[in-house]
C-alpha positions, 0 to 999 in steps of 0.5 A, spaced: 486 525 738 486 531 741 480 530 745 482 523 747 489 525 750 487 532 752 493 536 748 490 542 747 488 546 741 495 549 738 498 546 732 503 543 735 499 539 741 502 539 748 502 532 750 502 529 757 504 522 760 498 518 763 497 511 766 491 510 761 495 512 754 495 506 749 502 503 747 502 507 741 501 514 744 506 512 750 511 510 744 510 517 741 511 520 748 518 517 748 520 521 742 516 527 742 521 532 745 526 530 740 521 531 735 518 538 737 526 540 737 526 539 729 520 543 727 520 550 726 515 555 724 515 558 717 513 565 718 508 568 713 502 572 717 506 571 724 499 570 727 500 563 729 507 563 732 508 564 739 514 569 740 518 566 746 515 559 746 515 557 739 521 555 734 521 560 729 528 563 728 533 558 725 539 555 730 535 558 736 530 553 739 528 556 745 528 564 745 526 564 752 533 562 754 536 568 750 531 574 752 533 580 756 527 580 760 523 574 763 518 572 757 513 568 762 506 570 764 503 575 759 509 575 755 509 568 754 502 569 750 505 574 745 505 572 738 510 574 733 505 579 730 506 583 736 513 584 734 512 587 727 509 594 725 503 597 721 508 596 715 509 589 715 516 589 717 520 588 724 519 593 730 526 593 731 525 597 737 520 592 740 525 586 739 531 590 742 527 591 748 527 583 749 533 580 745 540 581 745 543 584 738 546 577 737 539 574 737 536 580 733 541 579 728 538 572 726 531 575 725 534 580 720 536 575 715 529 572 716 524 574 710 519 580 713 512 577 715 507 578 710 500 577 712 497 577 705 501 571 703 499 565 707 498 563 715 505 560 718 506 553 717 511 548 720 517 545 717 521 539 718 528 541 720 531 534 718 529 535 711 532 540 706 525 542 703 522 542 710 517 537 708 515 532 713 514 525 712 514 518 716 520 516 712 524 522 714 522 521 721 524 514 721 530 516 718 532 521 723 531 517 729 534 511 726 540 515 725 540 519 731 545 518 736 541 522 741 535 517 741 535 510 744 531 504 741 524 506 739 
């Protein structure tokens, strides 16, 4: 799929509409942005997650909109691990340089990243346990007022 549709190598692919897309892929693209809004990174080793571009803080889907500085260019490529220290805890000084106190308060309640546990993984917000299934997606979109017929 990645090779055929040129969606990049990230865990959550970047997708684009093309005239040559199949009907199935066109259908996926219609709901892709809404689908992505409901994914959240569960931080463990913090190496897979982009600090400003990925949804990793509950209730804060786009960190760039809440940053005190511009998170474009080189800052956009920074990973969450750039904001931790050698002891495996958050680097509060670095966080306060780019985020407001209100946003840092959201980070304070997150578990401390631990690279020895596992890699960062995605969770599915519409389910209590965060586990994705075709049924959970169908139920979410079927019940969603924000989505036209699929």
